[in-house]
C-alpha positions as CSV (number, residue, x, y, z in Angstrom):
1,M,0.0,0.0,0.0
2,A,1.3,3.4,-1.0
3,R,2.3,5.8,1.8
4,I,1.8,9.5,1.2
5,L,2.8,12.5,3.3
6,V,0.5,15.5,3.1
7,I,2.0,18.8,4.4
8,G,-0.6,21.2,5.6
9,A,-4.1,20.4,6.9
10,G,-6.3,23.2,5.6
11,V,-9.2,22.6,3.3
12,S,-7.0,21.4,0.4
13,G,-4.8,19.2,2.6
14,C,-7.8,17.6,4.3
15,A,-9.6,17.1,1.0
16,A,-6.6,15.5,-0.5
17,A,-5.9,13.3,2.6
18,Y,-9.4,12.0,2.7
19,T,-9.4,11.3,-1.1
20,L,-6.1,9.4,-0.8
21,A,-7.2,7.4,2.2
22,S,-10.5,6.6,0.5
23,G,-8.5,5.3,-2.5
24,G,-6.7,2.8,-0.3
25,V,-3.6,4.9,0.5
26,D,-2.0,5.3,3.9
27,V,-1.7,9.1,4.7
28,I,0.4,11.0,7.1
29,L,-1.1,14.5,7.5
30,I,1.1,17.0,9.2
31,E,0.0,20.5,10.4
32,K,2.1,23.2,12.0
33,T,-0.7,24.6,14.1
34,G,-2.7,22.8,16.9
35,R,-5.7,21.7,14.8
36,I,-6.7,20.8,11.2
37,G,-8.9,23.0,9.1
38,G,-6.8,26.1,8.5
39,H,-8.4,29.4,7.6
40,V,-11.8,28.0,6.5
41,R,-12.6,27.1,10.1
42,T,-12.9,30.8,10.9
43,Y,-15.2,31.6,7.9
44,G,-18.9,32.0,8.4
45,C,-21.7,30.7,6.2
46,K,-23.2,33.6,4.1
47,A,-26.6,32.1,3.4
48,V,-29.5,34.5,3.7
49,E,-32.8,33.1,2.5
50,K,-30.9,30.4,0.6
51,C,-27.3,29.2,0.1
52,Q,-25.0,31.8,-1.5
53,N,-22.5,29.2,-2.7
54,C,-19.7,30.7,-0.7
55,G,-18.0,27.2,-0.4
56,V,-18.0,26.9,3.4
57,C,-20.6,24.1,3.2
58,L,-18.1,22.0,1.3
59,T,-16.2,21.5,4.5
60,A,-19.2,20.2,6.4
61,G,-18.2,17.0,8.1
62,L,-14.7,17.0,6.4
63,W,-12.7,17.5,9.6
64,D,-14.6,14.6,11.3
65,K,-14.1,12.4,8.3
66,V,-10.3,13.1,8.3
67,T,-9.8,12.6,12.0
68,S,-11.8,9.3,12.1
69,H,-10.4,7.7,9.0
70,P,-8.3,4.7,9.9
71,C,-5.8,5.3,7.0
72,I,-5.0,8.8,8.1
73,K,-2.4,9.6,10.8
74,I,-2.6,13.2,11.9
75,M,0.4,15.0,13.4
76,T,-0.5,18.5,14.6
77,G,2.1,20.9,15.9
78,S,4.6,19.4,13.4
79,D,6.7,20.9,10.6
80,I,8.9,19.5,7.9
81,L,12.7,19.9,8.2
82,D,14.2,17.9,5.4
83,V,13.4,15.6,2.5
84,R,15.8,12.9,1.2
85,G,15.5,10.0,-1.2
86,K,13.4,9.6,-4.2
87,P,9.8,8.7,-5.2
88,G,8.8,5.4,-3.6
89,N,11.3,5.8,-0.8
90,F,11.5,9.3,0.6
91,C,12.9,9.9,4.1
92,V,11.4,12.9,5.7
93,S,12.5,14.7,8.9
94,I,9.7,16.2,11.0
95,V,10.0,18.5,14.0
96,N,7.5,19.0,16.8
97,V,7.1,22.8,17.0
98,N,6.4,22.7,20.7
99,D,9.2,20.7,22.2
100,Q,11.6,20.6,19.1
101,S,11.7,16.8,19.2
102,K,12.5,15.3,15.8
103,Q,11.2,12.2,14.0
104,Q,12.1,10.4,10.8
105,L,9.4,9.2,8.4
106,E,10.7,6.4,6.2
107,G,9.3,4.8,3.1
108,I,7.2,7.7,1.8
109,D,6.1,7.1,-1.8
110,A,5.1,10.7,-2.6
111,I,4.7,14.1,-0.9
112,L,1.8,16.6,-1.4
113,V,2.4,20.1,-0.3
114,S,-0.8,21.9,0.7
115,T,0.5,24.6,3.0
116,G,-2.1,27.2,1.9
117,F,-1.7,30.9,2.2
118,D,-1.1,33.8,4.6
119,D,-3.5,36.6,5.4
120,H,-2.4,40.1,4.5
121,P,0.1,41.4,7.1
122,D,-1.5,43.3,9.9
123,V,-0.4,46.6,8.6
124,F,-2.3,49.2,6.7
125,P,-1.5,50.0,3.0
126,A,1.1,52.7,2.6
127,H,-1.1,54.6,0.0
128,L,-4.1,54.7,2.4
129,H,-4.1,57.5,5.0
130,I,-6.2,56.5,8.0
131,N,-7.3,59.3,10.4
132,S,-9.0,56.9,12.8
133,T,-9.1,53.1,13.2
134,K,-12.5,53.2,14.8
135,G,-14.9,50.8,12.9
136,L,-12.0,49.6,10.8
137,M,-11.7,45.9,10.2
138,T,-10.3,43.4,7.6
139,G,-12.3,41.0,5.6
140,T,-10.8,38.2,7.7
141,A,-12.2,39.8,10.8
142,L,-15.6,40.1,9.2
143,E,-15.5,36.4,8.3
144,E,-15.1,35.7,12.0
145,L,-18.1,37.8,12.9
146,M,-20.2,36.0,10.3
147,L,-19.2,32.7,11.8
148,D,-20.4,33.9,15.3
149,R,-23.6,35.7,14.1
150,T,-27.0,35.1,15.6
151,R,-30.4,35.1,13.9
152,T,-30.9,38.7,14.8
153,S,-27.6,40.4,14.9
154,L,-24.2,40.5,13.2
155,F,-22.5,43.6,14.7
156,K,-22.8,44.6,18.4
157,K,-24.3,47.9,17.3
158,E,-26.4,48.4,14.2
159,P,-24.4,50.3,11.6
160,K,-25.8,53.1,9.5
161,S,-23.2,52.9,6.8
162,I,-20.5,50.4,5.7
163,A,-17.7,50.8,3.1
164,F,-15.8,47.9,1.5
165,V,-12.4,48.9,0.2
166,Q,-11.3,46.2,-2.2
167,C,-7.9,44.8,-3.2
168,L,-6.1,45.2,0.1
169,G,-2.5,44.1,-0.7
170,S,-3.4,43.1,-4.3
171,R,-2.7,44.9,-7.5
172,D,0.2,46.6,-5.9
173,K,3.8,45.3,-5.9
174,N,4.6,47.3,-2.8
175,E,1.7,45.7,-0.8
176,G,2.0,42.0,-1.6
177,G,1.7,41.4,-5.3
178,L,0.4,42.6,-8.7
179,Y,-2.0,39.6,-9.0
180,C,-5.7,39.4,-8.1
181,S,-6.4,37.3,-5.1
182,R,-9.7,36.2,-6.7
183,V,-11.5,35.7,-3.4
184,C,-12.2,39.3,-2.2
185,C,-15.0,40.2,-4.6
186,S,-16.6,36.8,-3.8
187,Y,-16.7,36.9,0.0
188,S,-17.3,40.7,0.3
189,T,-20.2,40.9,-2.0
190,R,-21.9,37.9,-0.4
191,A,-21.2,39.5,2.9
192,A,-22.9,42.6,1.7
193,K,-26.0,40.6,0.8
194,M,-26.1,39.1,4.3
195,I,-25.6,42.6,5.9
196,R,-28.5,43.9,3.9
197,S,-30.7,41.2,5.2
198,Y,-29.8,42.2,8.8
199,Y,-29.8,45.9,8.4
200,P,-32.2,46.9,5.5
201,E,-31.5,50.7,6.0
202,C,-27.7,50.5,6.1
203,K,-25.8,52.3,3.4
204,I,-23.3,49.9,1.7
205,V,-20.7,51.2,-0.6
206,F,-17.9,49.4,-2.5
207,F,-14.8,51.1,-3.6
208,Y,-13.0,49.0,-6.2
209,M,-10.4,49.0,-9.0
210,E,-12.1,46.1,-10.8
211,L,-14.7,43.5,-10.1
212,Q,-14.3,39.8,-10.6
213,N,-17.0,37.4,-11.7
214,V,-18.7,35.8,-8.7
215,E,-21.6,33.9,-10.3
216,S,-23.1,33.4,-13.7
217,G,-25.4,36.2,-14.9
218,D,-25.4,39.8,-13.8
219,F,-24.5,39.2,-10.2
220,Y,-23.7,42.9,-9.5
221,A,-27.1,44.0,-10.9
222,G,-28.8,42.1,-8.1
223,L,-26.6,43.9,-5.5
224,R,-27.5,47.3,-7.1
225,D,-31.1,46.3,-6.9
226,L,-30.6,45.9,-3.1
227,G,-29.2,49.4,-2.9
228,V,-25.5,48.6,-2.8
229,E,-23.4,51.3,-4.4
230,F,-20.2,50.7,-6.4
231,I,-17.6,53.4,-6.9
232,K,-14.7,52.7,-9.2
233,C,-11.7,54.3,-7.5
234,R,-8.8,53.6,-5.1
235,P,-9.4,55.5,-1.9
236,S,-6.4,57.4,-0.5
237,E,-7.9,58.4,2.9
238,I,-10.3,57.1,5.4
239,T,-11.9,59.9,7.4
240,G,-14.5,58.3,9.6
241,E,-17.5,59.0,7.2
242,F,-18.7,55.4,7.6
243,D,-19.5,53.5,10.7
244,I,-17.6,50.5,9.5
245,V,-14.9,50.2,6.9
246,V,-13.9,46.7,5.7
247,L,-10.5,46.4,4.1
248,S,-11.0,43.3,1.9
249,D,-7.8,41.4,2.3
250,G,-6.9,38.5,0.0
251,I,-4.6,35.6,-0.4
252,H,-0.8,36.0,-0.1
253,A,2.0,33.5,-0.6
254,G,3.1,31.9,2.6
255,A,5.9,33.6,4.4
256,D,7.7,30.3,4.7
257,N,7.5,29.4,1.0
258,D,11.2,30.0,0.3
259,R,12.2,27.4,3.0
260,I,9.5,24.9,1.9
261,A,10.6,25.2,-1.7
262,E,14.2,24.5,-0.8
263,V,13.3,21.6,1.5
264,C,10.8,20.0,-0.9
265,R,12.6,20.7,-4.1
266,L,10.0,23.0,-5.5
267,S,10.1,26.2,-7.5
268,I,8.5,29.6,-6.7
269,D,6.6,31.6,-9.2
270,K,6.9,35.4,-9.6
271,D,4.2,36.0,-7.0
272,G,5.8,33.7,-4.4
273,F,3.6,30.6,-4.7
274,L,5.0,27.1,-4.9
275,Q,5.2,25.0,-8.1
276,S,6.1,21.4,-8.8
277,V,9.3,21.2,-10.7
278,D,8.4,17.8,-12.3
279,E,5.6,15.3,-11.7
280,D,8.2,12.6,-11.9
281,S,9.8,14.1,-8.8
282,G,7.0,12.6,-6.6
283,I,6.4,15.9,-4.9
284,Y,3.2,17.7,-5.7
285,V,1.5,21.0,-4.8
286,C,-2.2,21.7,-4.5
287,G,-4.7,24.4,-3.4
288,C,-3.7,27.9,-2.4
289,A,-0.1,26.9,-1.9
290,R,0.3,27.1,-5.6
291,T,-2.1,30.0,-6.6
292,P,-5.0,32.0,-5.1
293,M,-8.2,29.9,-5.2
294,K,-11.7,30.1,-3.8
295,I,-12.8,27.4,-1.3
296,D,-14.5,25.2,-4.0
297,E,-11.5,25.6,-6.3
298,A,-9.0,24.6,-3.6
299,Y,-11.2,21.6,-2.6
300,T,-11.5,20.5,-6.3
301,D,-7.9,21.0,-7.0
302,A,-6.9,18.9,-4.0
303,V,-9.2,16.0,-5.0
304,A,-7.8,16.1,-8.6
305,V,-4.2,16.1,-7.5
306,A,-4.9,13.3,-5.0
307,G,-6.5,11.3,-7.8
308,K,-3.5,11.8,-10.0
309,I,-1.2,10.5,-7.2
310,I,-3.4,7.4,-6.8
311,V,-3.3,6.7,-10.5
312,R,0.5,7.2,-10.8
313,H,1.2,4.9,-7.8
314,E,-1.1,2.2,-9.2
315,V,1.0,2.3,-12.4
316,T,4.2,2.2,-10.3
317,N,3.1,-0.7,-8.2
318,Q,2.1,-3.0,-11.1
């Protein structure tokens, strides 16, 4: 039976691990933090009267499936130190991040890197002058509020006005990258729909450079019909005109990607994301470790790469 090491236990790592294990593969799943699930565990469902297809529902039951599967061994609080050997017989050094104890994993057939992404650094953009931080939050913080919302309230105090400032840390080389994170328009506009359902009289305004497709059809026309305003510009100053200002932060390459690339024999693209050098290397990358993806895209990508690993090892073992 093939033995696969999956590095990173966010949505893509867990989806891959479960797919591999369901295909009859022994999986070792390592995660640097103290629990599996990654960023998605802090995201809230954005359903209003019906599902908004935000992707959070895809993870329903996934963590339990992974933790209870007999073919998956989970090692939280663990990080990778070194990789030696070749496909079919990798030797991997693992360190416990808490007590610094080390462990060798022998006889690994293939390695899947699914280390995900980092949030935007907890600093404000250099181009944006902020007079007051009162009512200011990131999109990540808004996600956590949506996770904890009740049937009757989202914010502690009912807001009269909310502004969304898009593309925090994106489209700017000095603030993280020239690329589009692809997720900001999706989660922020769905959040706006949900906010409108809680606070019908609240003024909601988006300040944007460009808008990405969220769903088929004229998605944004539906938001305009709900009274949401869209202003194409890049704000240079926040003055306190709005009760709440959401800085829509996106996906950024992991700060540890240089080290992971060196250890795992991967390359790094121009935006700092990880790329497989060669499929024959036996070391793969999936999910947001290799490019910005929405939840459903990261999940699907992980399943596809896991399937590819299963097929390749079936060929190898014949």
